N, C-alpha and C positions, 0 to 999 in steps of 0.2 A: 182213749182211742179204742174203738170196738174191734173185737177179734173177728176174723173171717174164717170160714171153713176152708176155703181154697186159698193158698198163698198167693199174694200179689207180687208182681215184679216191682222193682224199685221205681221205675218210671211211672207206673200207674199209681203207686202209693204217693209219690211226690206230686203228681197232678191233682190227686184228691185233696191233699193237704193245702195246696195253693187255692183250690176252689173254696175250701172252708174258711181260709183266712181272708180272701178277697171278697167273697160273697157275690152279690149281683154285679159288682163293677167289672168282673171278668166276663167277657162275652163268651157264650157257649161255643165250644169248638165245632167247626164245620168239617164235614167229611171232604177230604181232598182227593180228587180223582187225578188220574194221570194227565188228562187233557186240560186240567185247570192251571197248568204252569204258564200258559199263554192267556192273557186277558184280551178278549175280543172287544170290539168297539161298542156293541150293544150291551155288554156286561160290565163295561168300565164304570167305576163309581163316579157320581156327579161331583162329589167333594174331593178336591185335590189333596186335602190333608189325610184322607183315608188311604192314600197310596202308601206303600212301604217306603221307608227312607231311601232305599237304593234307587227307587223310581223318581223321587223328588230332587235328587242331586243333579247338578248340571253335567251333561255328558261331554266326553272329549270330542273335539272337532274331527279327530280321526274316525270317530264312529258316526257322527252326524253328517260329515262331508267327506266321505272317502274319496280317494283319488281314483278317477276313472281309468287313467292310462298313465304311462310313463313319460308322456310328453311334458307334463307339468313339472317334472323334475329338472328339465333342461333350462339352462340360463338363457334369458332373452338376449339375443344379440342386437347390438345397436344398428340402426338403419343408416343408410347413406345421408339422410337428412340430419340425424343426430350427430354423425361424425362431422358434417359440414358446420353445424352450429358450434360444436366444441372447438373445431379447428380455427374458427374465426372469432373466438371469444378470448381476448388477451388474458383475462383473469384465469380462465380454465387452462390455457396454455402454460402460464407461469406456474400455477400451483400444481399442475400435473407433471412437471419436470422432476427428474430423480432428486432425491434428497442428498445433499452433500454437506461436508463439514467445513466451517470457517477455520482457516489455519491460525488465526489470531485468538479468537474468542472460544473456539470449540463448539459453537452453536451449529445445529444441523437444521437447515432450511432448504427449500427447493432451489435447485441449481440456477434457474433463471433469475433469481433474486440476489445472487452473489456475483461479485466481480472476479474476472480472471486476470491473474497477474503472472508475469514472466520476466526473465532476464533479458535485457536489451543492452547491446554494446554502446557505450558512449563514443560518439564519433572522434576519430583521431587519437584515441587513448586505448588502454587495455582495461579500463574500468568498465563495470556493468551496473546498470540501474535495474531495480525491481519496479516495473511499471505496469499499469493496467492495459494489457495488450488487446483486450476486447474493444477498447475505445480508440486505439491508435493503429489498428490493423491496416487501415487503408494507407496511412502514411508510411508504415513499415514496409508494406508491399511496394509502394512507389520508390522508396529509398533502395530497396533490394533490387528493383529493376534498373535503377540508375547505376548502382554499383556493379551489376552484372555486365553493363555495357562498357564500363571503364576498363582500363588495362589492369588496375589494381584488383586483385582477387580476394581481398579481405571482405568478408560479408558483414553486413550491418548487425545482424543478429549474432548473439554470442554463440560460438561453436559449442561451448559447454551446455548451452540450453537447447541445442538442436537434437532433441531426443523425443521419445514418445511421451504422450500425455499421461500423467499419473492417474490411477495407480497401476503399475506394472512391476513384475519381479525384476531382479537385478539383471538376469540374463537377457530378458526381453528389452530392457532399456539399452543395454550395450549393443545389441544386435538389431535395433530398430532402424528402419530406413531414415535417411536424413530428410529434413524438411519439416519435421514436427518440432514442437517446443514444449518443454516442461512447463506445467501450469499449476499454480496453487490458487485457491479461492478465498475471498475475503468479503466480509459484510460491507455493503454499500453504506457507509456512514461518514459524514464530514467530521463529526465529533471524534470518532475513533482515529481518523488520520491526524487530527490536531493533537490528540493525546500521544500518538506515536512519534510525532515530529522530533521532540527533544531526545527521548531515549534511543531511537534508532539512528539518529545523526551522529552518535558518538563512534569514533573509530579508535578509541584507546584500547590497548592490549594487543594480543597476538591476532585476534580476529575481530571484525566489526560486529556491532550489536545486531545488525540486520541478518547475520548468518543464523541467528537463532530462529528466524521465521522459516528457514528452509527445511523441508522434511529430510529425515535421515536417508531415505532412498535416493535422494539427489546427490548426497555427499560421498566422498571417497571412504571406503572402497566399494560401496554398493552402487553408487551413481556415477555419472560422468563428470561431476564438478570436483576438481582437484583442490587441494589445500591452497595452492597459489591463486586460483580463480576466486576462491572463497574470501581470501584476504583483500581482493580488489573490488568487492561489492560496495555499492554506494546507495544511500537513501537521500532523496531530494529533501532539503529542509522546507521547501514550499510545496510539499506533496499535496496538501489539502486543497490549496488554490489551483494547483495544476490539474488535479482530477476533476474539480468542479468546472473548470474551463472546458475540459475535454467532454464532460457529460453534457454541458450546454451545447457544444458544437455538434455532438452526436444527435441531440434532439432536433436542432435546426436542420441538419442534413436529412433526417428521416421524415420530418414534417414536409420538407420541400419535395422529397421523393413521393410522398403521398399526394401532395398537391399536383404534381405532374401526372400522377397515375389517374387521379379523378379531378378533372379540370372543371366540371360543371357544378354549379350551385343551385340550379333551378329544377333539378330532378326530384320529384316528391319521393321521400323515403330513400334517398341516395346516400352515398358515403358522407357528403358534406351537407349540412343544413344550417342556415343562418337563424340565430335566435333573436326574435324581436323583443328586446328588453326595453320596456317602457319606464321602469323604475330600477335604478342601479342599486339593487340591494339583494339580500338573500330571497326575500319574497318575490322580487322581480324575476329572479332566475326560475323559481318554481312556476310562476305564471307564464313565463316564456316557454317552458317545457310543456305546460298544459296546452298552450295555443299551438304548439308544434304538432300535437296529435300523436297517435300511436302507429308504428309500422314494424315490419319484421325485424327481429333481432335488435330491437332498440335497447334492451338491457345490456348489450355488449359494448355500447358506446360510452362516450365521455364528453363533458363540456369543456371547451377551451375558452378561457376568459382572457381577452387581449387588452383589457383596460381595467384598472383598479375600481373598486366600488366607490362611488362618489360620496356616499353618506358616512364614510369612515369605518364601516364594518369590516372585520377581517373576513377574508374569503374562506368559506368552509371547504373541507376536503371532499364533501359529498352533500348533495341536496336531494330532497324527495321528489321523485317524478310521478305525478298523478296518473300519467298515461300507463305506466307499467306497474304502479304501486310498489316501487322499489327505489333504492338509493342509487344515484348516478354520481360517479366521481367528477370532481371539478379540478381543473389544472389552471392556476392563475399564471399565465405566461409573463405577465408584467412583474411578477415576483420571482418566478423560477429562472427566467432568462435575464441576461444583462440588457442594457439599453442598446448596445451595439448588435447583439444577437437578434433582438426584436426588430431593430431597423433593417437587418439583413433579410428577415422574413417578409417585411413589408416593401422592400425594394424590388418589387416585381410588378408587372402590369396586371397580373391576376388579382381579382378582388377578394380572394379568400381571407387574407390576414389584415384587410383594411376594415373589417367589421368589429363590432364590440365583443361579440361572443359567437362561437360556432359549436355545433354538435357534430362530432366525428364518430361514425360507425364503421369499423373495419370490415371490409369485404374480402380481403385476401391477406397474405403474409406481410405485405408492405404496410398496410394499416395496422396490423397487430403489432409489428415491431415499433411503429411510431408511438402507439399508446404505451407499450411496455417501456420505451425509453423515457417517456414522461413520468411514468410511475416510478422508475428507478431514480430519476432525478429528484422527484419529490421525496422519496424515502431517504435519499442521500442527504438532503438538506434538513430533514426533520427528525430522523431516527437517532435515538441515543442508545447504544448497545448497553445491555445490563451486565 
């Protein structure tokens, strides 16, 4: 290394050494002006690789697409059309209901997919049954009106059950206005009720086995149910068949209400549409849906099959609809309903249930409740709780 008369700074010495080591591969330094920090379009290099790495890296969307105003931060509110479509969609109505817990299995699912159970006084006795009050509320109301007109003042509903719906604190339960009923929720499953029939029918011991289903907030000293009332609770040994019969009756009643609400079948894109099934098979259902065409809110509807498939195929729970490119639920009424229930539907002058298959699209709450009743009945007969 040669000596220099004037001392060099460390930076200049290091730069000279790098030039000697690298030789011609190191490009000569260019003089940097203050204005050279910005690269103009006419001075930009043609080769993209000659750009510094910081310029070749992808830039953040916050830099390339900055927000122009604060309006984009606001959540888009649903329009009246969006609300109408969701309100008349039975699947959206059921799945959007609040999540509640099953008192037997502990599973948490949407409320509309659970059954509501309450205590009901057995006529002419002091015993009380735990029954699905959401299915028999019409008969309970009719019995209550009959009892109120008689001289006897004993109500049909158990006085211990005339309290607020759970969950409420103890003080609120005691001070709640009469006319409400304590409710617990249970999964709609025929297999679950069949498994509970034997253990819950036992009445050995100080308290019946059914008392273990009651929440602690119902029992003494927190709730209105005393120890005496708790000892008189009963569980029907035929509860599975009883609930199945009530669910079928509920479906028949709601389908009949929908038929009275929409009486015409010849309206294109209406609530009721007749499916022209030329081949009684799964492929025949798909072809009938394709011939039906597409109309508004068709994805919210369901297929009602009133006769079994003639080729021996099992009816699917859903078929593909070419018009909407989506799956459409199928309810085989010949399997879900009994022969007497199906005959009750057809025992009318209206031609609705005399066809082989129908397409039902709900246009209001009546149609939504009919499809939900069919969905609950189908889940009741097929679902096995884990």
